[in-house]
C-alpha positions as CSV (number, residue, x, y, z in Angstrom):
1,X,13.1,-13.9,-9.2
2,X,11.3,-11.3,-7.1
3,X,10.3,-12.2,-3.6
4,X,6.6,-12.6,-2.7
5,X,4.7,-10.1,-0.6
6,X,4.4,-11.0,3.1
7,X,0.6,-10.6,2.8
8,X,-1.0,-11.7,-0.5
9,X,-3.4,-9.0,-1.8
10,X,-5.4,-7.8,-4.8
11,X,-7.2,-4.5,-5.5
12,X,-4.2,-2.7,-4.0
13,X,-2.3,0.4,-5.0
14,X,1.4,0.6,-5.8
15,X,3.8,3.6,-5.6
16,X,7.5,3.6,-6.7
17,X,9.9,5.8,-4.7
18,X,13.7,6.0,-4.7
19,X,13.9,3.8,-1.7
20,X,11.6,1.0,-3.0
21,X,8.2,0.0,-4.3
22,X,5.3,0.2,-1.9
23,X,2.3,-2.2,-2.0
24,X,-0.6,-0.5,-0.2
25,X,-3.9,-1.9,1.1
26,X,-5.9,-4.3,-0.9
27,X,-8.1,-7.3,-0.3
28,X,-7.0,-10.9,0.5
29,X,-10.3,-12.7,-0.3
30,X,-11.6,-12.3,3.2
31,X,-10.4,-9.0,4.7
32,X,-9.8,-5.5,3.6
33,X,-6.1,-4.7,4.4
34,X,-4.7,-1.8,6.2
35,X,-1.1,-2.9,5.7
36,X,1.6,-1.5,3.6
37,X,4.8,-3.2,2.4
38,X,8.0,-1.9,0.9
39,X,10.1,-3.9,-1.6
40,X,13.9,-3.3,-1.5
41,X,15.4,-4.2,-4.9
42,X,18.9,-4.5,-3.3
43,X,17.9,-7.2,-0.8
44,X,15.0,-8.7,-2.8
45,X,12.8,-8.5,0.4
46,X,9.4,-7.1,1.3
47,X,9.2,-5.3,4.7
48,X,6.0,-4.4,6.5
49,X,5.5,-0.7,7.1
50,X,3.2,1.3,9.3
51,X,-0.4,0.2,9.3
52,X,-3.0,2.5,7.7
53,X,-5.8,4.0,9.9
54,X,-8.4,2.6,7.5
55,X,-8.2,-0.8,5.9
56,X,-9.2,-0.6,2.2
57,X,-9.0,-1.9,-1.3
58,X,-9.5,-0.2,-4.7
59,X,-7.7,2.9,-3.4
60,X,-5.5,5.4,-5.1
61,X,-2.0,6.3,-3.9
62,X,0.5,9.0,-5.1
63,X,3.8,10.3,-3.9
64,X,4.6,14.0,-3.2
65,X,6.8,15.8,-5.6
66,X,9.8,15.5,-3.4
67,X,9.2,11.8,-2.8
68,X,9.0,12.3,1.0
69,X,5.3,11.3,1.4
70,X,2.8,8.9,0.1
71,X,-0.8,10.0,0.0
72,X,-3.5,7.3,0.2
73,X,-6.9,8.4,-1.1
74,X,-10.3,6.9,-0.9
75,X,-11.0,3.2,-1.3
76,X,-13.6,0.7,-0.3
77,X,-14.1,-1.3,2.9
78,X,-17.6,-2.5,2.4
79,X,-18.6,1.1,1.8
80,X,-16.8,3.9,-0.2
81,X,-14.3,5.9,1.9
82,X,-13.7,9.6,1.5
83,X,-10.5,9.8,3.6
84,X,-6.9,10.7,2.8
85,X,-3.9,9.5,4.8
86,X,-0.3,10.7,4.5
87,X,2.8,8.6,5.2
């Protein structure tokens, strides 16, 4: 059985990288989320990562070709966002 996220969320984006699966942003039914979590398949644990500058849901996220960065694009926080963040 896979462990549950630390922070329940919907309308998030997910990126898979060699070091784990990242759950990014989203909405918890009350707040837009600026949090990111990484799932480690070896330990079956979710770990909180660096906070985004802009909490958001319904965003897009992609990895760089070399899997060194995650780019988080756009989203919604009560209004549509036209920002990009790199992790």
